[in-house]
ROSEBA-381466 format. One record per residue (C-alpha): residue in three letters; x negated, y, z negated. Coordinates in nm, 4 decimals, always signed. Layout:
<rs>
{"ala" {X Y Z}};
...
</rs>
This chain:
<rs>
{"met" {-8.5012 +9.1845 -11.2392}};
{"ser" {-8.5082 +9.3630 -11.5620}};
{"arg" {-8.4575 +9.7746 -11.6127}};
{"gly" {-8.5184 +9.9509 -11.8671}};
{"asn" {-8.2436 +10.0208 -12.1292}};
{"his" {-8.0475 +10.3560 -12.0253}};
{"lys" {-8.3026 +10.3245 -11.6869}};
{"ser" {-8.5486 +10.4623 -11.9135}};
{"thr" {-8.9187 +10.3935 -11.8562}};
{"ile" {-9.0677 +10.0839 -11.9427}};
{"phe" {-9.4228 +10.1333 -11.7694}};
{"lys" {-9.5443 +10.4742 -11.9114}};
{"asp" {-9.8927 +10.4117 -11.8180}};
{"glu" {-10.1582 +10.1867 -11.6569}};
{"ile" {-10.1942 +10.0550 -12.0160}};
{"asp" {-9.8526 +9.9578 -12.0116}};
{"arg" {-9.8603 +9.8086 -11.7047}};
{"arg" {-10.1760 +9.5721 -11.7668}};
{"arg" {-10.0265 +9.5022 -12.0780}};
{"phe" {-9.7352 +9.3108 -11.9240}};
{"leu" {-9.9176 +9.1663 -11.6708}};
{"thr" {-10.1004 +8.9990 -11.9821}};
{"tyr" {-9.7731 +8.8891 -12.0808}};
{"leu" {-9.7081 +8.7346 -11.7788}};
{"lys" {-10.0248 +8.5506 -11.7645}};
{"thr" {-10.0011 +8.4104 -12.1021}};
{"val" {-9.6381 +8.2861 -12.0341}};
{"lys" {-9.7394 +8.1804 -11.6906}};
{"asp" {-10.0529 +7.9417 -11.8903}};
{"asn" {-9.8211 +7.8014 -12.1017}};
{"gln" {-9.4653 +7.7350 -11.9135}};
{"asp" {-9.4354 +7.5554 -11.5614}};
{"phe" {-9.3349 +7.7843 -11.2926}};
{"tyr" {-9.4449 +7.9455 -10.9611}};
{"leu" {-9.4873 +8.3247 -10.9578}};
{"his" {-9.4386 +8.3821 -10.5716}};
{"ala" {-9.4019 +8.7694 -10.5953}};
{"phe" {-9.3547 +9.0853 -10.8178}};
{"cys" {-9.3727 +9.4374 -10.8347}};
{"leu" {-9.3663 +9.6718 -11.1635}};
{"met" {-9.1763 +9.9897 -11.1027}};
{"ser" {-9.1570 +10.2686 -11.3739}};
{"asn" {-8.8323 +10.1595 -11.4855}};
{"his" {-8.7955 +9.8353 -11.3731}};
{"phe" {-8.9954 +9.5405 -11.2370}};
{"his" {-8.8859 +9.2370 -10.9520}};
{"met" {-9.0276 +8.8968 -10.9669}};
{"leu" {-8.9754 +8.6065 -10.7340}};
{"ile" {-9.0077 +8.2883 -10.9732}};
{"glu" {-8.9589 +7.9373 -10.8932}};
{"thr" {-8.9013 +7.7045 -11.1859}};
{"lys" {-9.0503 +7.3856 -11.2478}};
{"asp" {-8.9782 +7.2004 -11.5645}};
{"thr" {-8.9274 +7.5281 -11.7975}};
{"glu" {-8.5353 +7.6887 -11.7680}};
{"leu" {-8.5933 +8.0392 -11.6778}};
{"ser" {-8.4134 +8.1555 -11.9786}};
{"lys" {-8.7310 +8.0628 -12.1673}};
{"ile" {-8.9991 +8.1988 -11.9356}};
{"met" {-8.8275 +8.5256 -11.9436}};
{"gln" {-8.7408 +8.5426 -12.3283}};
{"lys" {-9.1223 +8.5054 -12.4036}};
{"leu" {-9.1985 +8.7448 -12.1888}};
{"leu" {-8.9928 +9.0373 -12.2185}};
{"ser" {-8.9195 +9.0035 -12.6197}};
{"ser" {-9.3276 +8.9692 -12.6422}};
{"tyr" {-9.3574 +9.2663 -12.4033}};
{"ala" {-9.0929 +9.5173 -12.5921}};
{"glu" {-9.2666 +9.4178 -12.9295}};
{"asp" {-9.5771 +9.5671 -12.7833}};
{"tyr" {-9.4328 +9.8396 -12.6104}};
{"asn" {-9.2073 +9.9132 -12.8975}};
{"tyr" {-9.5441 +9.9192 -13.1404}};
{"arg" {-9.7666 +10.1145 -12.9182}};
{"his" {-9.5096 +10.4058 -12.8393}};
{"glu" {-9.3756 +10.3853 -13.1847}};
{"leu" {-9.0399 +10.2985 -13.1060}};
{"thr" {-8.7593 +10.1201 -13.2667}};
{"gly" {-8.4444 +9.9233 -13.0903}};
{"his" {-8.3720 +9.7799 -12.7233}};
{"leu" {-8.6765 +9.8358 -12.4319}};
{"phe" {-8.4611 +9.6515 -12.1907}};
{"glu" {-8.0942 +9.7027 -12.0458}};
{"gly" {-7.9253 +9.4144 -12.1459}};
{"arg" {-8.0223 +9.0597 -12.0059}};
{"tyr" {-8.2426 +9.0351 -11.6836}};
{"thr" {-8.0869 +8.9943 -11.3775}};
{"ala" {-8.1250 +8.6373 -11.1476}};
{"cys" {-8.0044 +8.5172 -10.8333}};
{"leu" {-8.0639 +8.1825 -10.7102}};
{"val" {-8.2513 +8.1490 -10.3720}};
{"glu" {-8.2155 +7.8374 -10.1948}};
{"asp" {-8.2328 +7.9411 -9.8145}};
{"glu" {-8.5954 +7.9597 -9.7037}};
{"arg" {-8.5382 +8.2774 -9.4829}};
{"tyr" {-8.3521 +8.4285 -9.7502}};
{"phe" {-8.6505 +8.3487 -10.0104}};
{"leu" {-8.9130 +8.5119 -9.7397}};
{"glu" {-8.6465 +8.8153 -9.7419}};
{"val" {-8.6449 +8.8557 -10.1244}};
{"ser" {-9.0378 +8.8620 -10.1233}};
{"arg" {-9.0429 +9.1446 -9.8725}};
{"tyr" {-8.7599 +9.3353 -10.0582}};
{"ile" {-8.9685 +9.3056 -10.3519}};
{"his" {-9.3326 +9.3798 -10.1922}};
{"leu" {-9.1067 +9.6982 -10.0360}};
{"asn" {-8.9688 +9.8831 -10.3632}};
{"pro" {-9.2904 +10.1181 -10.3867}};
{"val" {-9.2558 +10.2072 -10.0767}};
{"lys" {-8.8846 +10.2341 -10.0484}};
{"ala" {-8.9107 +10.4774 -10.3887}};
{"asn" {-9.1520 +10.6980 -10.2017}};
{"leu" {-9.4342 +10.6172 -10.4155}};
{"val" {-9.6763 +10.5085 -10.1198}};
{"lys" {-9.6536 +10.4598 -9.7342}};
{"asp" {-9.8114 +10.1330 -9.7041}};
{"pro" {-9.7418 +9.8581 -9.9878}};
{"tyr" {-10.1032 +9.7487 -9.9503}};
{"asp" {-10.1855 +10.1062 -10.1583}};
{"tyr" {-9.9356 +9.9986 -10.4385}};
{"phe" {-10.1298 +9.8365 -10.7271}};
{"tyr" {-9.8690 +9.6318 -10.9166}};
{"ser" {-9.7707 +9.4219 -10.7024}};
{"ser" {-9.8364 +9.1191 -10.5562}};
{"phe" {-9.8621 +9.2467 -10.1719}};
{"lys" {-10.2576 +9.2366 -10.1596}};
{"thr" {-10.2808 +8.8887 -10.2333}};
{"tyr" {-10.0928 +8.7987 -9.9394}};
{"val" {-10.2764 +8.9799 -9.7085}};
{"asn" {-10.6468 +9.0098 -9.8288}};
{"glu" {-10.8209 +8.7449 -9.5758}};
{"asn" {-11.1510 +8.8063 -9.7933}};
{"gly" {-11.0357 +8.7300 -10.1345}};
{"phe" {-11.1479 +8.9733 -10.4317}};
{"asp" {-11.4730 +9.0255 -10.5511}};
{"lys" {-11.5625 +8.9080 -10.9537}};
{"asn" {-11.5573 +9.3011 -11.0193}};
{"asp" {-11.2035 +9.3925 -10.8885}};
{"pro" {-10.9539 +9.4656 -11.1111}};
{"tyr" {-10.7127 +9.2953 -10.8828}};
{"arg" {-10.8477 +9.0110 -10.8901}};
{"ala" {-10.6739 +8.8978 -11.2147}};
{"ile" {-10.3605 +8.9922 -11.0587}};
{"ser" {-10.4299 +8.8074 -10.7702}};
{"asn" {-10.4972 +8.5323 -10.9849}};
{"leu" {-10.1033 +8.4669 -11.1049}};
{"ile" {-9.9280 +8.4446 -10.7374}};
{"asp" {-9.8929 +8.1355 -10.5767}};
{"thr" {-9.8934 +8.2292 -10.2236}};
{"asp" {-9.8839 +7.8822 -10.0766}};
{"arg" {-9.4846 +7.8556 -10.0303}};
{"ile" {-9.4595 +8.2353 -9.8831}};
{"leu" {-9.7784 +8.1753 -9.6626}};
{"gly" {-9.6892 +7.8135 -9.5176}};
{"met" {-9.3373 +7.9696 -9.3895}};
{"cys" {-9.5653 +8.2029 -9.1513}};
{"asn" {-9.7701 +7.9294 -9.0010}};
{"ser" {-10.1130 +7.9855 -8.8380}};
{"asn" {-10.2607 +8.3508 -8.9243}};
{"ser" {-10.0064 +8.3111 -9.2088}};
{"gln" {-10.1937 +8.6176 -9.3647}};
{"tyr" {-10.1514 +8.8881 -9.0581}};
{"lys" {-9.7861 +8.7536 -8.9906}};
{"tyr" {-9.6788 +8.7778 -9.3259}};
{"lys" {-9.8214 +9.1539 -9.3471}};
{"gln" {-9.6584 +9.2157 -8.9952}};
{"phe" {-9.3124 +9.1069 -9.1484}};
{"val" {-9.2979 +9.2964 -9.4608}};
{"glu" {-9.4570 +9.6334 -9.2872}};
{"asp" {-9.1685 +9.5712 -8.9742}};
{"arg" {-8.8881 +9.6779 -9.2072}};
{"ile" {-9.0486 +9.9847 -9.3037}};
{"asp" {-9.0121 +10.1400 -9.0059}};
{"his" {-8.6547 +9.9633 -8.8938}};
{"thr" {-8.4498 +10.0539 -9.2207}};
{"asp" {-8.3171 +10.3773 -9.1011}};
{"gln" {-8.2366 +10.2363 -8.7603}};
{"glu" {-8.0343 +9.9673 -8.8865}};
{"ile" {-7.8439 +10.1987 -9.0750}};
{"leu" {-7.7904 +10.4122 -8.7689}};
{"ile" {-7.6687 +10.1126 -8.5821}};
{"lys" {-7.4301 +9.9923 -8.8443}};
{"lys" {-7.3031 +10.3575 -8.8615}};
{"asp" {-7.2465 +10.3739 -8.4938}};
{"ile" {-7.0767 +10.0447 -8.4761}};
{"lys" {-6.8078 +10.1357 -8.7463}};
{"asp" {-6.7698 +10.4884 -8.5446}};
{"ile" {-6.6676 +10.2766 -8.2291}};
{"asp" {-6.4231 +10.0581 -8.4381}};
</rs>
């Protein structure tokens, strides 16, 4: 995860988002890693990356410095775009890996930008649930080509796209209920 300096906007418009994804594609083409999930918000982004031979720091340094330089040039700015170093956490447990992907894909829902994660364009969620692929003229096709879905869909076994969609969407309606349950338990104590 990386956030804008002072929580400021790092994606002002669709052009910024597309340029970021272009830099991400370039880095992915030249570095050895899996990109399992991502979501671009206005002032931060999340990615679920699994490294192979390339260190995460090299991947992120190339991506963030390239995008920041382009962003500053395009918007006639100087200085830092990002708030310090990116935040990374090691995900070793398979169940936690799946939970992190769900968290990433629900970011725009939790921010009240959309009701359904499928409706948010700058996320990898559609790649996981679109059973028919993407037409060559569909602008989302370029995004879907960035994503490595095998590991996550493999955890869902048969009918994996449907099961993953259900897994993600299940948390939309239950989060408030979980908060109430936790509050009730504290009240009992």
